[in-house]
N, C-alpha and C positions, 0 to 999 in steps of 0.2 A: 503494500500498499504506500502510496507516496504523500509525503508531507503536505498537508494542506487539501487534500483531495479527499473525497466522502464516498460511501459506500452504501449499497442495498444489498444485504443479506439475504436471499431467496431461500427458504427452508420450506421445500415442498416436494412433492412426488413429480412436478412439472419442470423441468429446468427452463431457466428464461429462453432459451435459445431453441425452444419447442412453444413457446407462446405464440398462438395464431393471431392475436390481434395485436395490433400496431399501436394502439391507445395503451393497453398494459405495459408494454415497453417503454413508452414514452414517458408514462407517469413515474416508472421504477428509475428511469434515469435522471430524472429530475432530484432524486436524492444521492445519485451517484453511480460509481462504477458496480456493476450488477456481479455479484459472485454467487454460486448455487451451492447448496448443501442438500444432499437427497435426504427427503425423508421417506424413511421404507415403508412398504405395505406393511401392515400389522394384522396377523391373523386374530380372527374373533375370540380364539382360545387362549390369547396371548395372558399371561399372567401379570399380575401388578408388578411382582419384581421385574418382571421382564421389562413391561413398560418402563419402569423407574431408571432401568440399567440402560436402555435405549435414549431416553430423555437425557441420561448423564452424558452418556456417546454425543449427542447433537450440541448441548451445551459445550462441551469441550471443544468441538469442532467451530464453533460461533467464537469462542474464545481466543481460537490460533489467529483468528482475525483481527484482534484487539479492536473491537467496536469502541468509537469514543462519541462525545456530544458532536450530533450532525448526522451520525449514521443511522441506518435503518433496518431492522430487523423484521421481514414479511415472514410469517409463519402460517401455513395450511396444512392440516393433516389431523390425524385422530386426536379427539378431545382431549383425553388425559395427558398425553406427552405435550400438546399444544399448552395446556394451562400449565402444567410445570414448567416449560420454557418460556412463556410469557411472563410468569412471576419471577423466573429469574432475570429475564430481561429488566424489569420493573424494579425490582429490589438491588441488583447488584450492578447494573450498567448504567450508571446514571446519566439521565438527559439523551440515552438511546431511543429512538422513536419506535415502536412497535406496532405494526399493521398486519391487515389480512386482506385479500381481495373479494369485494362484492362482485358479484355476478347476476345476471337477469335469469329468467327460468331458461332461457335458451344459451345459456354459459356464456353470454356476452360480457365482456367486462364492462362494470360499470365507473368503479372506484376503488381506491385504499380506503380502508377505516381503521383508525385508531382503536386498539386494544383498549 
């Protein structure tokens, strides 16, 4: 990460390189350079302990980017893990923005909304 630049950390099962709608990409770039962290597929039979381990692994990956004031973390995925990560961002990463994508019924991007 270059000094003075900002970052949009996309934590999702859909990489920003696969986003089909230009509007979503344009909105993300407003926050800064886009980096992707894969949000894994979570089986329905996944134990609470495994969910905790997966959330911990994702938080460690976010930490590797050293997010700071002005950066954004976008999280879309399994609710338990998402809650854990949003809580981490809000409590441990001062002034880092946390958002999720808002889509209409046809899966068209509308905007990013703050958690």
